[in-house]
C-alpha positions as CSV (number, residue, x, y, z in Angstrom):
1,X,-37.5,95.6,-81.0
2,X,-39.5,94.2,-77.8
3,X,-43.7,93.7,-79.0
4,X,-45.7,95.5,-76.2
5,X,-48.4,93.0,-74.8
6,X,-51.9,95.0,-75.7
7,X,-53.8,94.4,-72.3
8,X,-57.3,93.4,-72.1
9,X,-60.3,96.0,-71.0
10,X,-60.6,94.7,-67.3
11,X,-56.9,94.4,-67.0
12,X,-56.3,97.6,-68.1
13,X,-59.0,98.9,-65.6
14,X,-57.4,96.9,-62.6
15,X,-54.0,98.2,-63.2
16,X,-55.0,102.0,-64.0
17,X,-58.3,102.9,-61.6
18,X,-59.0,99.6,-59.3
19,X,-55.2,99.5,-57.6
20,X,-54.6,102.6,-56.3
21,X,-58.0,102.4,-54.8
22,X,-57.2,98.9,-53.5
23,X,-54.0,100.6,-51.9
24,X,-56.2,103.8,-50.1
25,X,-59.3,101.6,-48.7
26,X,-57.1,99.0,-47.1
27,X,-54.3,100.8,-46.3
28,X,-51.4,98.7,-47.9
29,X,-48.5,100.6,-48.2
30,X,-46.8,97.9,-51.1
31,X,-47.9,97.8,-54.3
32,X,-47.2,93.9,-54.3
33,X,-49.8,93.7,-51.2
34,X,-52.2,94.2,-53.9
35,X,-54.7,91.0,-54.4
36,X,-53.9,89.3,-57.6
37,X,-56.3,87.5,-60.0
38,X,-54.6,84.3,-60.5
39,X,-56.7,82.0,-62.4
40,X,-60.5,81.0,-63.2
41,X,-61.2,77.2,-63.4
42,X,-64.1,75.9,-64.9
43,X,-65.5,72.6,-63.6
44,X,-68.2,70.3,-65.2
45,X,-69.4,67.4,-63.0
46,X,-70.9,64.4,-65.3
47,X,-70.1,61.0,-63.1
48,X,-74.0,60.5,-61.9
49,X,-74.9,61.1,-65.7
50,X,-72.5,58.1,-67.3
51,X,-74.3,55.5,-65.4
52,X,-76.5,55.6,-68.9
53,X,-74.2,53.7,-71.7
54,X,-76.0,55.2,-74.9
55,X,-75.9,58.4,-73.4
56,X,-72.3,58.4,-72.6
57,X,-70.8,59.1,-75.5
58,X,-73.0,61.9,-75.8
59,X,-72.9,63.4,-72.7
60,X,-68.7,63.9,-72.8
61,X,-68.7,65.2,-76.4
62,X,-71.4,67.9,-75.1
63,X,-69.3,68.8,-72.2
64,X,-65.7,68.7,-74.0
65,X,-67.9,71.2,-77.2
66,X,-69.4,73.6,-74.3
67,X,-65.8,74.2,-72.6
68,X,-63.7,74.5,-75.8
69,X,-66.2,77.0,-76.9
70,X,-66.6,79.4,-73.9
71,X,-63.0,79.0,-72.6
72,X,-61.0,78.6,-75.9
73,X,-58.8,75.5,-74.5
74,X,-59.6,72.1,-74.2
75,X,-60.5,70.5,-71.1
76,X,-59.4,67.9,-69.3
77,X,-61.1,64.6,-68.0
78,X,-60.9,64.5,-63.8
79,X,-61.1,61.3,-63.1
80,X,-62.6,60.1,-59.2
81,X,-60.0,59.7,-56.6
82,X,-61.8,57.3,-54.4
83,X,-64.6,55.3,-54.5
84,X,-68.2,56.2,-52.5
85,X,-70.5,53.6,-53.1
86,X,-73.3,56.1,-51.9
87,X,-72.9,58.1,-54.9
88,X,-72.1,54.6,-56.9
89,X,-68.4,56.1,-57.6
90,X,-65.3,54.0,-58.3
91,X,-61.8,55.1,-58.1
92,X,-60.4,55.9,-61.6
93,X,-63.9,56.3,-63.0
94,X,-64.6,59.7,-64.8
95,X,-65.9,62.3,-62.9
96,X,-66.0,65.3,-64.5
97,X,-63.9,68.2,-66.7
98,X,-62.0,71.0,-66.0
99,X,-60.5,73.7,-67.6
100,X,-57.3,76.1,-65.9
101,X,-57.4,80.2,-67.3
102,X,-54.8,82.1,-66.7
103,X,-53.8,85.4,-68.3
104,X,-55.8,87.1,-71.1
105,X,-57.9,84.1,-71.4
106,X,-58.6,84.8,-68.0
107,X,-59.7,88.2,-68.8
108,X,-61.7,88.0,-71.4
109,X,-63.6,85.2,-69.5
110,X,-64.4,87.0,-66.8
111,X,-65.6,89.7,-69.2
112,X,-68.0,87.9,-71.3
113,X,-69.1,86.1,-67.8
114,X,-70.0,89.5,-66.2
115,X,-71.0,91.3,-69.3
116,X,-73.0,88.8,-71.6
117,X,-73.4,85.3,-69.8
118,X,-74.7,86.2,-66.2
119,X,-77.4,88.8,-67.8
120,X,-79.0,86.1,-69.4
121,X,-79.6,83.8,-66.7
122,X,-83.5,83.7,-66.1
123,X,-84.5,85.9,-63.1
124,X,-81.2,87.2,-62.6
125,X,-81.4,89.4,-59.3
126,X,-77.4,89.1,-58.9
127,X,-74.6,86.8,-57.4
128,X,-74.8,86.0,-53.8
129,X,-72.0,87.8,-51.5
130,X,-71.3,84.7,-49.4
131,X,-68.9,82.1,-51.8
132,X,-66.2,83.3,-50.6
133,X,-63.4,81.3,-48.9
134,X,-61.1,82.8,-46.1
135,X,-58.3,82.6,-49.1
136,X,-60.3,85.8,-50.5
137,X,-61.3,82.9,-53.4
138,X,-64.9,83.2,-55.3
139,X,-67.3,80.3,-56.5
140,X,-70.4,80.6,-58.3
141,X,-72.1,78.3,-60.3
142,X,-74.4,78.2,-63.6
143,X,-77.3,75.7,-63.8
144,X,-77.0,75.6,-67.5
145,X,-74.8,76.6,-70.9
146,X,-77.2,78.3,-72.4
147,X,-76.7,81.3,-70.7
148,X,-73.6,81.9,-73.2
149,X,-74.4,83.4,-76.6
150,X,-71.4,81.5,-78.5
151,X,-73.2,78.0,-77.4
152,X,-75.9,76.6,-79.9
153,X,-78.7,74.9,-78.0
154,X,-80.4,73.5,-80.9
155,X,-77.3,71.1,-81.8
156,X,-76.8,70.4,-77.5
157,X,-78.0,67.2,-77.1
158,X,-77.7,67.5,-73.2
159,X,-78.3,69.9,-70.8
160,X,-75.5,70.9,-67.8
161,X,-74.6,73.3,-65.1
162,X,-70.7,74.8,-64.2
163,X,-68.9,75.7,-61.1
164,X,-66.3,78.8,-62.2
165,X,-64.0,79.4,-59.3
166,X,-62.1,82.6,-59.5
167,X,-59.0,82.4,-57.3
168,X,-56.7,84.9,-56.3
169,X,-53.1,85.5,-54.9
170,X,-52.4,87.8,-51.6
171,X,-56.4,88.5,-50.4
172,X,-58.8,87.9,-48.5
173,X,-62.4,88.2,-48.9
174,X,-63.0,92.5,-48.8
175,X,-60.6,92.9,-50.7
176,X,-61.7,90.1,-53.2
177,X,-65.6,91.4,-53.2
178,X,-64.4,95.2,-53.6
179,X,-62.1,94.0,-56.1
180,X,-65.1,92.3,-58.0
181,X,-67.4,94.4,-57.3
182,X,-65.1,97.3,-58.9
183,X,-64.5,94.5,-62.2
184,X,-68.3,95.0,-62.7
185,X,-69.3,91.3,-61.0
186,X,-73.3,91.9,-60.2
187,X,-73.4,91.4,-56.4
188,X,-77.2,90.5,-54.8
189,X,-78.4,94.3,-53.5
190,X,-80.4,94.3,-50.3
191,X,-84.0,94.5,-50.7
192,X,-85.1,98.0,-49.9
193,X,-88.7,98.3,-48.2
């Protein structure tokens, strides 16, 4: 007997509510034309912080711990591809950590980002709607890891931010914005005078 996979809350909302509205609004004739959330990539750059040799291990331990707690996966270390003298970067030197989330972990992370982390950002008025690329991928940055409820800031020795990229297949900026807005992404509202 084949076990039925239960869908996450956002995935079920996408399949049942948002897909038909997307097809109607953008006049899509086929379900295979629908934009699809393919992955979420979380990056934390640490290159500029590694000059201090005394803090080097504390910084990498903190970043690995943070990414593991918020994503449920162990991050991989990324090395610099080329040397840049102005930024004191050497080829092959550690430059950051990244995690790529797909399937259920991706949907759970997006749900926690929109409903738990973003409301905890100080003076939060919404995310910008100008951060889409031509393929409809969306990028957002967080300035500190304290917005995640699972991070205990009393045990953290290094405060850092992160870049979060939400990647789509078969999309454009208008479709991606509509899809994210329907899922609950808190975009900025124009000021009403």
